[in-house]
N, CA and C of each residue as an Amber inpcrd file, in Angstrom:
protein
   315
 121.2230000 112.5540000  79.0420000 120.3290000 113.3960000  79.7650000
 119.8770000 112.6630000  81.0250000 119.9270000 113.3670000  82.1450000
 119.4300000 112.8330000  83.4170000 118.1400000 113.5620000  83.7630000
 117.1300000 112.8050000  84.1740000 115.8220000 113.3850000  84.4650000
 115.4040000 112.9960000  85.8800000 115.1910000 114.0150000  86.7160000
 114.6880000 113.7980000  88.0700000 113.1790000 114.0280000  88.0610000
 112.4130000 112.9550000  88.2400000 110.9550000 113.0710000  88.2430000
 110.4030000 113.2850000  89.6460000 111.1170000 112.8100000  90.6490000
 110.6370000 112.8990000  92.0200000 109.4710000 111.9680000  92.3240000
 109.1730000 111.0260000  91.4290000 108.0190000 110.1470000  91.5930000
 108.2700000 108.9420000  92.4940000 109.5220000 108.5390000  92.6520000
 109.8410000 107.3860000  93.5010000 110.4460000 107.9330000  94.7900000
 109.5860000 108.3260000  95.7130000 110.0170000 109.0370000  96.9130000
 110.5870000 108.1200000  97.9950000 110.0740000 106.9040000  98.1010000
 110.4920000 105.9950000  99.1650000 111.2630000 104.8340000  98.5450000
 112.5530000 104.9740000  98.4210000 113.3820000 104.0010000  97.7090000
 113.3990000 102.6300000  98.3630000 113.0440000 102.5540000  99.6210000
 113.0150000 101.2580000 100.2960000 111.7660000 100.4480000  99.9250000
 110.8320000 101.0720000  99.2030000 109.5980000 100.4280000  98.7650000
 109.4700000 100.5520000  97.2540000 109.2260000  99.4360000  96.5820000
 109.0280000  99.4930000  95.1350000 107.7120000 100.2170000  94.8570000
 107.7060000 101.1600000  93.9200000 106.4810000 101.9370000  93.6820000
 105.3780000 101.0890000  93.0440000 104.1390000 101.4880000  93.2960000
 103.0000000 100.8230000  92.6730000 102.7510000 101.3540000  91.2730000
 103.1680000 102.5970000  91.0090000 102.9480000 103.2410000  89.7210000
 104.0970000 104.2050000  89.4380000 104.4760000 104.3230000  88.1830000
 105.4470000 105.3230000  87.7480000 104.9830000 105.8910000  86.4100000
 105.3810000 107.1110000  86.0930000 105.0840000 107.6200000  84.7530000
 105.9990000 106.9360000  83.7360000 105.4330000 106.5750000  82.6090000
 106.2240000 105.9250000  81.5640000 106.7920000 106.9790000  80.6120000
 107.9280000 106.6610000  80.0240000 108.5260000 107.5080000  78.9960000
 107.8020000 107.2180000  77.6830000 107.4190000 108.2670000  76.9820000
 106.7940000 108.0950000  75.6660000 107.8430000 107.5680000  74.6880000
 107.5730000 106.4810000  73.9950000 108.5470000 105.9350000  73.0460000
 108.9980000 106.9440000  71.9910000 108.1180000 107.8750000  71.6000000
 108.4850000 108.8690000  70.5890000 109.5360000 109.8590000  71.0730000
 109.8630000 109.8280000  72.3610000 110.9600000 110.6610000  72.8580000
 112.3020000 110.1820000  72.3130000 112.4190000 108.8990000  72.0230000
 113.6890000 108.3150000  71.5800000 114.2380000 108.9650000  70.3130000
 113.4850000 109.0580000  69.2070000 114.0410000 109.6990000  68.0260000
 114.3450000 111.1810000  68.2450000 113.5390000 111.8450000  69.0680000
 113.8010000 113.2520000  69.3820000 115.1640000 113.3930000  70.0610000
 115.3940000 112.5740000  71.1110000 116.6820000 112.6150000  71.8020000
 117.8330000 112.2610000  70.8690000 117.6360000 111.2360000  70.0470000
 118.6860000 110.8170000  69.1110000 119.0170000 111.9420000  68.1290000
 117.9990000 112.6430000  67.6320000 118.2320000 113.7490000  66.6980000
 118.9610000 114.9080000  67.3570000 118.8540000 115.0210000  68.6700000
 119.5600000 116.0700000  69.4210000 120.9490000 115.6110000  69.8680000
 121.3370000 114.3950000  69.4820000 122.6460000 113.8750000  69.8590000
 122.6520000 113.1020000  71.1620000 121.4720000 112.8270000  71.7200000
 121.3940000 112.0940000  72.9820000 121.8820000 110.6650000  72.8330000
 122.6340000 110.2070000  73.8250000 123.1400000 108.8370000  73.8170000
 122.7640000 108.0770000  75.0730000 122.1650000 108.8070000  76.0590000
 121.8250000 108.1730000  77.3180000 120.6300000 108.8870000  77.9340000
 119.7210000 108.1140000  78.5290000 118.6260000 108.6640000  79.3180000
 118.6970000 108.0200000  80.6900000 118.9270000 108.8260000  81.7010000
 118.9840000 108.3540000  83.0820000 117.8290000 108.9400000  83.8710000
 117.1450000 108.0800000  84.6330000 115.9540000 108.4840000  85.3850000
 116.0160000 108.0240000  86.8320000 115.2880000 108.7200000  87.6810000
 115.1460000 108.3010000  89.0740000 113.9370000 107.3840000  89.2410000
 113.6870000 106.5470000  88.2440000 112.5790000 105.5890000  88.2420000
 113.1300000 104.1870000  88.0170000 112.3930000 103.1460000  88.4290000
 112.8870000 101.7820000  88.2200000 112.7450000 101.2890000  86.7860000
 112.0340000 102.0320000  85.9270000 111.8620000 101.6200000  84.5420000
 111.4680000 102.8180000  83.6940000 111.7460000 102.7400000  82.3950000
 111.2500000 103.7600000  81.4710000 109.8580000 103.3920000  80.9600000
 109.4410000 102.1620000  81.1990000 108.1160000 101.6870000  80.7920000
 107.2330000 101.4940000  82.0150000 105.9200000 101.3710000  81.7690000
 104.9890000 101.0400000  82.8510000 105.4650000  99.7680000  83.5370000
 105.2280000  99.6750000  84.8200000 105.7420000  98.5510000  85.5950000
 105.1750000  97.2090000  85.1550000 103.9830000  97.1970000  84.5890000
 103.3800000  95.9340000  84.1630000 103.5170000  95.6830000  82.6580000
 104.3160000  96.4850000  81.9830000 104.4670000  96.3440000  80.5300000
 105.1840000  95.0500000  80.1670000 104.6540000  94.3540000  79.1990000
 105.2990000  93.1500000  78.6590000 106.0150000  93.4630000  77.3480000
 105.5580000  94.4970000  76.6330000 106.1260000  94.8450000  75.3310000
 107.3350000  95.7750000  75.4440000 107.4420000  96.5310000  76.5250000
 108.5510000  97.4620000  76.7770000 108.8130000  98.4070000  75.5980000
 107.7990000  99.1780000  75.1870000 107.9620000 100.0360000  74.0180000
 109.0430000 101.1010000  74.1660000 109.1530000 101.7270000  75.3270000
 110.1800000 102.7580000  75.5010000 111.5760000 102.1380000  75.5070000
 111.7430000 101.0050000  76.1870000 113.0390000 100.3110000  76.1650000
 113.4600000 100.0050000  74.7260000 112.5500000  99.4240000  73.9710000
 112.8620000  99.0060000  72.6070000 113.1670000 100.1940000  71.7000000
 112.3830000 101.2540000  71.8130000 112.5930000 102.4240000  70.9410000
 113.8890000 103.1460000  71.3090000 114.1560000 103.3130000  72.6040000
 115.4050000 103.9530000  73.0290000 116.6020000 103.1390000  72.5500000
 116.5540000 101.8460000  72.7670000 117.6350000 100.9710000  72.3300000
 117.8040000 101.0200000  70.8120000 116.6920000 100.9960000  70.0830000
 116.7420000 101.0490000  68.6290000 117.3290000 102.3440000  68.0940000
 117.2430000 103.4010000  68.8930000 117.8130000 104.6940000  68.5000000
 119.2250000 104.8780000  69.0530000 119.7820000 103.8160000  69.6410000
 121.1500000 103.8910000  70.1590000 121.2850000 104.6460000  71.4690000
 120.1980000 104.7440000  72.2220000 120.2220000 105.4720000  73.4930000
 120.2620000 104.4720000  74.6400000 121.2810000 104.5940000  75.4760000
 121.4270000 103.7380000  76.6470000 120.4830000 104.2300000  77.7470000
 120.1010000 103.3300000  78.6370000 119.1500000 103.6420000  79.6990000
 119.7980000 103.3850000  81.0550000 119.6930000 104.3590000  81.9480000
 120.0960000 104.1970000  83.3440000 118.8440000 104.4060000  84.1850000
 118.4550000 103.3950000  84.9350000 117.2410000 103.4750000  85.7510000
 117.6020000 103.3840000  87.2250000 116.7380000 103.9550000  88.0510000
 116.9130000 103.8480000  89.4950000 117.9670000 104.7790000  90.0580000
 118.2490000 105.8770000  89.3680000 119.2510000 106.8190000  89.8650000
 118.7140000 107.6060000  91.0530000 119.5890000 107.9190000  91.9860000
 119.2370000 108.8050000  93.0950000 119.7670000 110.1800000  92.7110000
 118.8440000 111.0780000  92.3720000 119.2210000 112.4020000  91.8800000
 118.8490000 113.5110000  92.8570000 118.5440000 113.1400000  94.0960000
 118.1750000 114.1260000  95.1190000 119.2640000 115.1860000  95.2530000
 118.8600000 116.4310000  95.2510000 119.7880000 117.5260000  95.4710000
 120.6230000 117.9030000  94.2620000 120.4360000 117.2270000  93.1530000
 121.2020000 117.5390000  91.9430000 120.5330000 118.7200000  91.2420000
 121.2610000 119.8130000  91.1090000 120.7150000 121.0090000  90.4760000
 120.7970000 120.8830000  88.9650000 119.8840000 121.5390000  88.2350000
 119.9850000 121.5350000  86.7730000 121.3470000 122.0820000  86.3360000
 121.8960000 121.4990000  85.2950000 123.1850000 121.9530000  84.7930000
 123.8630000 120.8730000  83.9830000 125.1040000 121.1380000  83.6410000
 125.9080000 120.1900000  82.8730000 126.8150000 119.4240000  83.8230000
 126.8300000 118.1000000  83.6400000 127.6030000 117.2190000  84.5100000
 128.3910000 116.2140000  83.6880000 129.4880000 115.7500000  84.2470000
 130.1740000 114.5660000  83.7380000 129.6100000 113.3900000  84.5200000
 129.3280000 112.2990000  83.8160000 128.7400000 111.1150000  84.4270000
 129.6620000 109.9340000  84.2130000 129.8860000 109.1740000  85.2690000
 130.5810000 107.8860000  85.1620000 129.6340000 106.8380000  85.7300000
 129.3330000 105.8220000  84.9240000 128.4430000 104.7360000  85.3440000
 129.1530000 103.4330000  85.0290000 129.7360000 102.8380000  86.0330000
 130.5950000 101.6790000  85.8490000 129.8110000 100.3870000  86.0720000
 129.5660000  99.6130000  85.0030000 128.7560000  98.3940000  85.1260000
 129.5680000  97.1880000  85.5720000 128.8670000  96.2150000  86.1510000
 129.4770000  94.9160000  86.4080000 129.5620000  94.1680000  85.0840000
 130.6060000  93.4080000  84.8990000 130.7570000  92.6080000  83.6770000
 129.9580000  91.3190000  83.8430000 128.7350000  91.3040000  83.3400000
 127.8670000  90.1390000  83.4450000 127.7400000  89.4710000  82.0800000
 127.8160000  88.1510000  82.0790000 127.6100000  87.4100000  80.8390000
 126.1330000  87.1130000  80.6530000 125.7060000  87.0670000  79.4110000
 124.3380000  86.6710000  79.0530000 123.2810000  87.5310000  79.7360000
 123.5310000  88.8200000  79.7990000 122.5470000  89.7260000  80.3790000
 122.3100000  90.9030000  79.4500000 121.1690000  91.5520000  79.6120000
 120.9050000  92.7290000  78.7960000 120.9880000  94.0100000  79.6180000
 121.4950000  93.8900000  80.8370000 121.6620000  95.0460000  81.7080000
 122.5970000  94.6880000  82.8450000 122.9130000  95.6930000  83.6530000
 123.8330000  95.4720000  84.7590000 123.6460000  96.5440000  85.8110000
 123.8080000  96.1940000  87.0820000 123.8940000  97.2490000  88.0910000
 125.1310000  98.1000000  87.8170000 125.0440000  99.3740000  88.1420000
 126.1900000 100.2720000  87.9630000 126.4160000 101.0660000  89.2390000
 127.6120000 101.5800000  89.3760000 127.9070000 102.6040000  90.3830000
 128.0100000 103.8910000  89.5770000 127.0220000 104.7600000  89.7150000
 126.9740000 105.9930000  88.9350000 127.3250000 107.1800000  89.8210000
 128.1960000 108.0410000  89.3160000 128.5620000 109.2730000  90.0090000
 128.5770000 110.4080000  88.9910000 128.2590000 111.6070000  89.4630000
 128.3050000 112.7880000  88.6060000 129.2030000 113.8380000  89.2260000
 129.7550000 114.6660000  88.3600000 130.5690000 115.8190000  88.7920000
 130.1380000 116.9990000  87.9320000 129.8050000 118.1010000  88.5720000
 129.3880000 119.2910000  87.8310000 130.5280000 119.7490000  86.9450000
 130.2310000 120.0340000  85.6860000 131.2660000 120.4860000  84.7540000
 131.8100000 121.8150000  85.2190000 133.0970000 121.9810000  85.0410000
 133.7460000 123.2320000  85.4010000 134.2690000 123.2730000  86.8200000
 134.0280000 122.2260000  87.6070000 134.5340000 122.2070000  88.9910000
 135.7980000 121.4050000  89.0720000
């Protein structure tokens, strides 16, 4: 699932505040067959969080996280997503080149 919040309007500036994802969303998404949550935010947790509850719950439910997506102009609908990560050793994340294609086109 890709979610456009519109909260990070000026990408050249790191935001001072973002809405956090509720950790209880993770089991809901998992029960619906969700395997990925992509957002147009730099994090699924509050920017000053040390515990990272949403990261931990999403990961524990087998849901991958894509943060910092540019979703401007993307209309609601079904899309194919390709997010190609760099092969980094000893890391828990990676920059990706993410692209979408509307299904049926």
